[in-house]
VMD Tcl script that draws the C-alpha trace (Angstrom):
set ca {
  {-19.81 -82.76 -42.55}
  {-20.03 -79.39 -41.60}
  {-20.48 -76.93 -44.69}
  {-20.27 -72.99 -44.44}
  {-20.39 -71.31 -47.65}
  {-20.00 -67.70 -48.02}
  {-21.03 -65.50 -50.67}
  {-21.43 -61.26 -50.79}
  {-17.72 -60.04 -50.30}
  {-16.29 -57.48 -53.00}
  {-15.35 -54.14 -53.34}
  {-16.91 -50.63 -52.86}
  {-16.28 -47.64 -51.82}
  {-15.59 -45.74 -48.26}
  {-19.00 -45.36 -46.94}
  {-20.88 -47.86 -49.23}
  {-22.40 -50.94 -47.68}
  {-22.19 -54.74 -48.51}
  {-24.19 -58.15 -47.29}
  {-22.73 -60.99 -46.43}
  {-24.56 -64.37 -46.41}
  {-23.30 -68.11 -45.13}
  {-25.85 -70.90 -45.86}
  {-24.95 -73.91 -43.51}
  {-25.36 -77.46 -43.69}
  {-24.71 -80.55 -41.98}
  {-25.39 -79.78 -38.51}
  {-28.37 -78.49 -36.99}
  {-27.89 -74.89 -37.61}
  {-30.87 -73.51 -35.39}
  {-29.07 -74.72 -31.98}
  {-25.93 -73.02 -32.39}
  {-24.36 -69.20 -31.72}
  {-23.28 -68.09 -34.93}
  {-19.76 -66.07 -35.44}
  {-18.49 -63.65 -38.04}
  {-14.60 -62.97 -38.03}
  {-12.22 -60.92 -40.63}
  {-8.73 -61.22 -41.11}
  {-7.16 -57.95 -42.48}
  {-3.76 -58.86 -44.80}
  {-0.79 -59.35 -42.96}
  {-2.96 -59.97 -39.68}
  {-4.34 -61.54 -36.93}
  {-8.17 -62.79 -37.75}
  {-10.02 -61.46 -35.61}
  {-13.87 -61.26 -34.01}
  {-16.59 -59.04 -36.21}
  {-20.07 -60.63 -34.56}
  {-21.93 -62.92 -32.99}
  {-25.69 -64.07 -32.72}
  {-26.91 -66.24 -30.41}
  {-29.31 -69.47 -31.87}
  {-32.44 -68.08 -31.72}
  {-30.97 -64.97 -32.93}
  {-32.35 -62.82 -29.87}
  {-28.96 -61.82 -28.93}
  {-26.20 -60.45 -30.46}
  {-22.70 -58.98 -29.95}
  {-20.01 -56.91 -31.55}
  {-16.59 -55.54 -31.76}
  {-15.93 -52.03 -30.89}
  {-14.76 -51.20 -34.36}
  {-18.18 -52.77 -35.87}
  {-20.51 -51.66 -33.54}
  {-23.09 -49.16 -34.75}
  {-22.31 -50.01 -38.70}
  {-22.89 -53.89 -38.85}
  {-25.68 -56.01 -38.15}
  {-25.66 -59.79 -37.47}
  {-28.77 -61.66 -38.67}
  {-29.82 -65.12 -39.43}
  {-33.07 -66.99 -40.74}
  {-33.07 -70.53 -38.88}
  {-35.91 -71.79 -41.36}
  {-33.19 -71.31 -43.99}
  {-30.13 -72.52 -42.49}
  {-28.65 -68.86 -43.49}
  {-26.36 -66.35 -41.48}
  {-26.35 -62.84 -42.23}
  {-23.83 -59.77 -42.14}
  {-25.40 -56.53 -43.40}
  {-22.00 -54.08 -43.04}
  {-22.80 -50.20 -43.45}
  {-20.58 -47.39 -43.62}
  {-17.57 -49.07 -44.45}
  {-14.30 -47.78 -43.64}
  {-10.76 -48.68 -45.46}
  {-10.30 -50.23 -42.32}
  {-12.89 -53.11 -43.00}
  {-10.92 -54.14 -45.76}
  {-10.22 -58.03 -44.82}
  {-11.39 -61.40 -45.47}
  {-14.41 -62.18 -43.72}
  {-15.23 -65.95 -42.04}
  {-18.31 -67.48 -40.80}
  {-17.72 -69.85 -38.24}
  {-19.52 -72.06 -35.74}
  {-18.30 -73.61 -32.90}
  {-19.91 -76.97 -32.28}
  {-18.95 -78.70 -28.59}
  {-20.64 -82.27 -28.89}
  {-22.12 -84.71 -30.98}
  {-20.81 -86.00 -34.62}
  {-20.14 -82.49 -35.86}
  {-18.11 -81.18 -33.34}
  {-15.12 -78.81 -33.99}
  {-15.06 -75.41 -34.64}
  {-15.91 -74.98 -38.33}
  {-14.96 -72.06 -41.04}
  {-16.24 -70.58 -44.18}
  {-14.05 -70.44 -47.24}
  {-13.45 -66.79 -46.46}
  {-14.63 -63.97 -48.95}
  {-12.89 -60.35 -49.64}
  {-13.85 -57.42 -48.61}
  {-12.42 -54.29 -49.92}
  {-13.15 -50.52 -49.07}
  {-11.05 -48.61 -51.20}
  {-11.33 -44.74 -49.88}
}
mol new
graphics top color blue
foreach p $ca { graphics top sphere $p radius 0.5 }
foreach p [lrange $ca 0 end-1] q [lrange $ca 1 end] { graphics top cylinder $p $q radius 0.2 }
display resetview
């Protein structure tokens, strides 16, 4: 059974930093692209960042590029999101995600979500 367990959310002032972690198990973590999404209250879930299976490439939403950094430690089955220069518009519930296309673990899997609140 795929499990994605997040930690690291919280309350921070504008301009501050936070680091999210996502611990994965139940599948071969090192074989899959991992994603971060967020959902502001009352709005749709939106893409934030992704990182390839090896960690060699990453992509970011325009709204976070240059401020957020996604990374992974395959030896620890853990995904990270470093968020710097936070703005009130970054306030949202943040989710880690993996989409597995084949095998017993196939499906679109989500973490439980962690709240990030940025005060002005």
